[in-house]
Structures are given as structure tokens and as C-alpha cells.
N, C-alpha and C positions, 0 to 999 in steps of 0.2 A: 758631484764632487765638491768637497768643501776644503777649506784651508784655515789653519790657525797661524798662517805665516806672518812674520814681522815684515812690514813694508821696507823695501830696500831704501837706504839713505841716499844712495848715489844714483840719480836719474840717468846719468851718462852711461854707467855700467849696465843698467837695465836696458837702455836703448841698444847697446852693443849686443846684449844677450838676445833681445828681441830679433834683431837683424840676423844673427847667427842661426837661431832656431828656425825662423821662417825660411831662410835661404836653404837650410839643410833639407827641409821637407821637399822643396822643389828640386834639389839635386838628386833626390831618390828616383825621380822619373826620367832623368837624363838617359838617353839610349833606348828608352821604351818606344814602341810604336803606338800610334793613336788607338789602334785596336786593343792594345794591352791595357789601356787606361780605363776601359769599361768592363774589364774582365771580372766576373764574379762567379767563382766555381761552386759555391754552396751558399745556403741561407745565412750561415754564421759569418761569412766573409763579406767584405765590401770592396768595390773597385778603387783603384788608386786615385782616380779623379774625385770620387766621393770623399775620400779622406782629406784631400786638399780643400775641397769645398766646405766640408763640415767644420774643420778647424778654423777656417775663415769666418764662417757663420757664427761660431762660438764667440769670437772676439767682437764681431759686429753686434750680436744680439745682447750680450751681457755688459759690454763696455761702451761701444761707440754710439749706438742709437740712443741709449738713455743719458749719456754723459758728455758727448761731443756735439756742441751746437753746430747745426748745418749739415751733419752727416746724414746721408740717405743711401739706402741699398739700391743697387742697379735694377733689381727686379724683386718686388715684394713676394712673388711666388716662390723664389728660391728658398725662402725659409721653410716651406713645406718639404722641399726636396732634401735639404741638408740637416734638418732637425733629426736627432737620433732617437731620444726617448724622453725629452723634456715635456711632459704632459702640460705643465703650467704655462708653457710658452706658446703652444699652438699645435696644429695638426702635423702629421708626418707621413711621408711616402712609405709604403710597406718595405721593410728591410729586405725581404727576399727578392725584391724587384729593383734594387739599386742598379743592377747591371743593365737595365733597360734605359737608363737616363743618358742617352746620347747627346741630349741638350740639357744645359748649356754646354757649348763646345769647350775644350780645354783652354783655348785662347781666351775665352770669356772668363773662365774661372781664374786663370793666371792674372788677367787684368783686374779682376775683383780683388784678388789677393794684394796686388800693388796698391790699390785704392785703400784697402783696410790697413795695410802697413803704414801708409802715409797718415791715415787718421790716428793710428796708435801713437806714432811719433809726435803728432800735434797734441794729442791728449796728454802724453807724458810731459811735454814741455809746459803745458798749462798746469799740470799738477805740481810742478816744481815751484809754482808761484802761489799755490793754495795753502791754507793752514794745514798743519799736520793731521789734525783729527778728520779733516775732509779728504785729504789726499791718501792717507794710509789704506783705507779699505779698497780704494780703486787700484792702488799699486799692488795690493795683495791679489786682486782679481787678475791683473796683468800676469803676475807670476803663476797663478793658477792656470791661466790660458796657455802659458808656455809649457808647463808641466803636462797639461792635457795634450798639447800638440806633440810632445815627445812620446807620449803613449801611442799616439796614432802613427808616428813614424815607424815604430816597431810593428804595429798592426798592419800597416801598409805592406811591409816586406813579408810578413807571415801569410797574409791573404794572397799576395802575388805568388808565393811559393805554392800554395794550395792550387791556385788556378793553373799555373804552368804544369803542375804535376799531372793534370788531367788531359794534357795535350800529348798525343802519341809521338809528336816530334821532339818531345822533351826539351823545350827551349831553356836556355840558361839566362839568368839575370846578370850574373857577373861573379867575380870572386867573392868568397865569403870572408867575413872579418876573421882575424887571427884567433879569436876566442873559440871558434868552432873546432879547432884542431885538438888532437890528442895531447895530453900533458903527461910528463913523467912525475907523478906525485906519489909519495909514500903511502902504502896501504896501512891499515890499522884503525884505531878507534880513539876518540877523545872521550874521556870519562868525566863525569860531573856528579857531585854528591847530591844534587837537587836541593830541596829545602824551600823556604819562602823567598821568592824572587820577585823582581819587578820587570815588566815588559811594557812596551809602548813608547811613543815619542815623548820626550821630556819637554818639548815646547819651544826649543830654540831653532830657528830656521824653518824652512818650508816643510810641511807634511800635509798629506791628505787627511780629511777628518776621520777616516776609519782607522788611522794609526794611533788614535788617542781615545780616551785619556790613559796616561800611564797608570798602571794598576798592579796589584800583587796577585801572584798565583803560587800554588804549592806544587812542587815537582818531586816525584820520587827519583832516586838515583838512576842515572841512565848513561848510555854511551852513544856517541854519534860517529858515523863513519868518516874517515878522513877525506875520502874522495867520492865522487858520484859513481853510480853503477855504470859499468862499461858495456860496450857492444858485445864484447866477448862473454861477459857474465850473463847478459840477457840472452845471447844465443844458446847458452847452456840451459837456460830456463825453457826455451823453445824446444830444444832437443830432448828434454825430459818431459815432453808432452804438456808443457805449461798451459797451452791454449786448448787442451782437450781434457783437462781435469777439473770438473766443476767444484771439487772441494776447495780449490784455491781461490775461488772467485766469489765476490758478492753476488747476490741473486740478480740484480739489475745488470751488473757487468757480464755475467754469464749469458743472460738473454741477448745482450748486444753482440757478444762473440758469436752466438748462434745465428742471430739475425743478419749480421754484416759479414760473417766469414772472417773475422779477425784472426790472423795467424802470425803476425809480426808487427813491429812499429809502423806507423803511418806511411813512411816513405822508403821502407826496405823493399828492394827488388832483387831477390836472390842474394848473391854475394855483393851486390851493389846497393847504393843508396841515392835517392834523388835529393838534390839540394838546390840552393840558389845558383850554384855553379854548374847545374845540370847533373847528369848521372855520373857518379864517381865511385871508385872502390871504397868499401866501408872499412874504416880503420878499427881493428879489434879493441884498441885501448882508448879510443875516443868515447866520451860518455854517450850512452844511448839516449836518443831524443825522439820527440814526437810520440810520446806514449800518454795515454789517458790516466786519470787517477785510478780507474779500475785495473788497468794493466800494472801500474806502479804498485798498487796494493797487493795484487796477486803475486807479483815477483817477490815482494817483501815477505809474504807468507811462505812462499816456496823456499826462500833462502833461510828461513828461521829467524828473520828479523821483523821489523815493522817500519812504517813511516814515522818520522818524528812529528811531534806536535810543533805548532809554530812557535810556542814559547820555548821549547827545547832548542830549536834552531836559532832563534834570536839570541838566547842567552849565551850559547857557545860562541856565536859570531861576535857578539858585543864584547864578551870577556877576552876573546882572543885578539881583539883589535886594541886593547889597552896597552899602554907602555910596558914593554917587556913581554908581551904576549906573543903567541905564535899564530899568525893568520891561518884561518881554515882554508885549505886549497879549494878552488872552484866555487867559493861562496858567491862570487860575483863574476859576471862577464862570461860565463860558460852556458848554463841553462837555468831557467826557472825550475825550482824544486818543489814537487808536490809535498804537502804535509798531510797529516791525519786530521787536521783541524777543519771543521766546517766553518764557513765564512759567516760569522755572527758578530754582533756589536760587542765591543768591550764594555765592561761595567761603567755606567755613567755616560755612554756615548750619546751625543746629540748631533743630528745632521745640521749642516749650515742652513741659515735662513734663506728663504727664497728658492727660486727654481734650481740654482746650482746644488742645493741640498739633495736633489734627486739622484745625483751622480752615483754615490756609493751606498747610501743607506737603504734604498729600496731593493737592492739586490742581495740582501743578507738572508738568503734562503736558497737551498738546493745548489750550493756552490762549495768548493773547497779552496783553501788558501794555498798559494804558492809563494815561496820566499826566494830572495836573491836577486838575480837578473840574468839576462841571456847575452849571447854574442851579438844579438840584434838590438839590445837596449842602448839608447843614446848615452854618450858619455855624461856623467854627472847626474844620471837619473836613477841611481841605486843608493840604498841605505839599509841598515839592518832592520829598521822597523817597517819597511815597505810591505804592504799586504796586497799582492796580486790575487786574483780569484777567477776561477772558471768552473763551469759545470763538470761533473765527474767524467762524462763521456768525451769531453773535448780532447783532441789529440793533434790538431794542426799547429798548435803553438810550439815554440821552442822550449819544451819542458822535459825534464828528466827526473831522476830521483836520487836521494841519499838515504841510506839505511840508518835506522836507530835500533837499539835493543835495551831491554831493561837491565838495570844493575850497572855499577861503576867500578867493578873490582877487577877488570881485565888488565893484566900487567902490560899488555902491548899498547895500551892507550895512555897518553900523557894528560894529566889534569890540566884543565884550562887555566 
């Protein structure tokens, strides 16, 4: 992960933000049993304890050990346990075996977090006395670490949902945030004439390196659906043999349908749906969620539409947010939205220098971009240029879809 962030001028504000983000991570495990903290339901998921350790390792490895005099890790071997994929930093424990790490115990991980938090506060106070050209790169790294931890807060909940869903007792984590509920949003389309447009982050404020540089793209006229696809609409796709018609599917997706017996979204159970709140009735008007890119693409083809490109999505959302514009419903805080865009670098992209440059750049193959944010995304962690990405087969994330179609001449749609 890289950043082109401007260093915050107010150290006190950054200290407050540091405390809030770090405390929120720990609040997510309140009420969980020790057994829950080592739960890893599949290779792509990680236990809650690992998320808490990894985010702490990140701060210690990239900030405290190289830049805070006298700081030492409680156990050098922990770096091997909590490194994710930073090859330049050292060895890593196999990802599919993170659930086997019953040691260090959660009390040791939480004590380590407190020690790292104290070190970060000491470092920030030191930076307040250093020259700007020396302090700003480190302050940007602190902000990067906080954004990284917010990503893992969402992952922790998605991974826990996957693990709980595999338990026949169907345990509940707690009540879901309000963004998961159905909304009464108008149907219809937003039309756009296309043309030569600009997308990507403009450079003010924090952004990950994969959001830049800002660049031009040509778009043909298009329309974007006002709302996300609902459970009711997706149920109609299933009823029309959507999972049994190979002509609707990409070849790889059809192979997965046959191999795994897919016949509905990841957590559908008859007329019910499994969620962080446990088994609950499925609301017809709530947006369908936990679908893979292959499922989203097949539904779009069945419906006569398509998935939008990430440029189309960003353009409509950005223009709708301007003064006098009409915000696009469910753009943020509902579900991440699959796009038709492969995850590739923008023209002129350069990964950040050093090991942190491994975060985004080396994954720019075999993935698709998702835009927006979900009901699990921490507050303040969404923006129009944010590029989330997952492999096309992934379906445990809080992801849904919004349709697009060619042409901008539909009278039911209002120009952006």
C-alpha cells in the first residue's frame, strides 16, 4: 500500500484519530469468546486475533522499529506470524494456517497493542519537534497505517461472518449496522453523455497509491441504475434458471457453479439469510449481497444490462456530489459494488518506494475493481476514487451490484 497523503499539520488531531481507530479495532472483539478469536473458516479468511496482531505488526515494523529509539518487539518471532505478504520484510506463516496460531494468547496480543500505541504516541510527539521535511514522510506513514487498520476492521467482520456461517448452531455476532437494511430509493437510471473525462484522485488529502494518477478516459454515452440490485430481482434471476443456463456465464464462472453447486448468493438459506445478526428473514427490497463477480456479471447479462466500468461509476458519483447535484442512492454505506473493470494500474502509476509499495501494485492481475463502500466500512473510510479489489470468484465480502447500460437517451433518467 502506498500513499500520496499530505502530512497532517495538527499532531494532536492525529493522536486522537490514532486512539479512536486503534480502540475501535479492539471494540470489535467485545463479546466474542476466546475460541472465536482463532476461527478461520477458509483459506481466504483470517482469525480476528490475527487481524489485531497484523495491524500492530504493521505499525511496529514500518514506523517504530526504524524510527523510535529504544523500541523493541516483545518477540522477534511474531514478525513471521503476523507478516501478511511483504516479501521484502521477511518470512511469513502460511495464510491457510493462521487459525492454528493459538499462541501468542489474546492477552499477549492486546498487551503488545498497548505497547505499540504508547510508542506511536511518543513518536508523534517527537515528530512535532522535527523539521517538516523529516516529519512529513513519517506522519504520512502513520496515516497509511490507520487507513490500513480500517481496512482490517471490515475484513475482521467479513471473516467472522464466514466462520460463523459454517457452524450448525448459527451463532450471531450482534446487530448489523443500519446500512444493511432495505431503503426506499427511486428506481430509474442516471444518464450521462460520456466524452473525454478525468478520473482518479486529484492529490489533496489521503489516498492509496492505486487511486492515482488522475488521468483521462473516453466514455461512450451510458446510463447507471439509481439503486443496487435487490434480493427480489435476484430471486427472479434464480427462478428463471439463472444458475442452470451456461449462456449467461463466463466459462470460469460456469465451472465454479458446477464445481461448488452454487445456486444462490453465499448466505441465502431458503427464504432466510445468514448475517452477523444470525439467521433472519430476507427482505425482498434489500440489496442482494455476498455475490461473486461471476454472479454479478451473469445477472447483468440476464437482465439485459451490464456491469459499469469503474470510470462510469466514479464519474456519476463525483458529478452527483457537486453543489446542486443529486447524490446517487446507495453509493456508499450499503455494499461494495462490482464493476466490469479489471484491477490494473492507471497510466503513469508508480508504486510507493520500499516494502509498503508491495501492498497494491503487485496484485494488479486476476482481480476486479469494486467501488463505493459497505455497511461494514468504518466511518470516514470511503471516497469516490477508492479502488477495492477482489478475485472474480470471491463472494464472502459485503459486495453487491449496480447495473449499467449503453446509451444515455432514456427519459426516465435524469442527467447528472
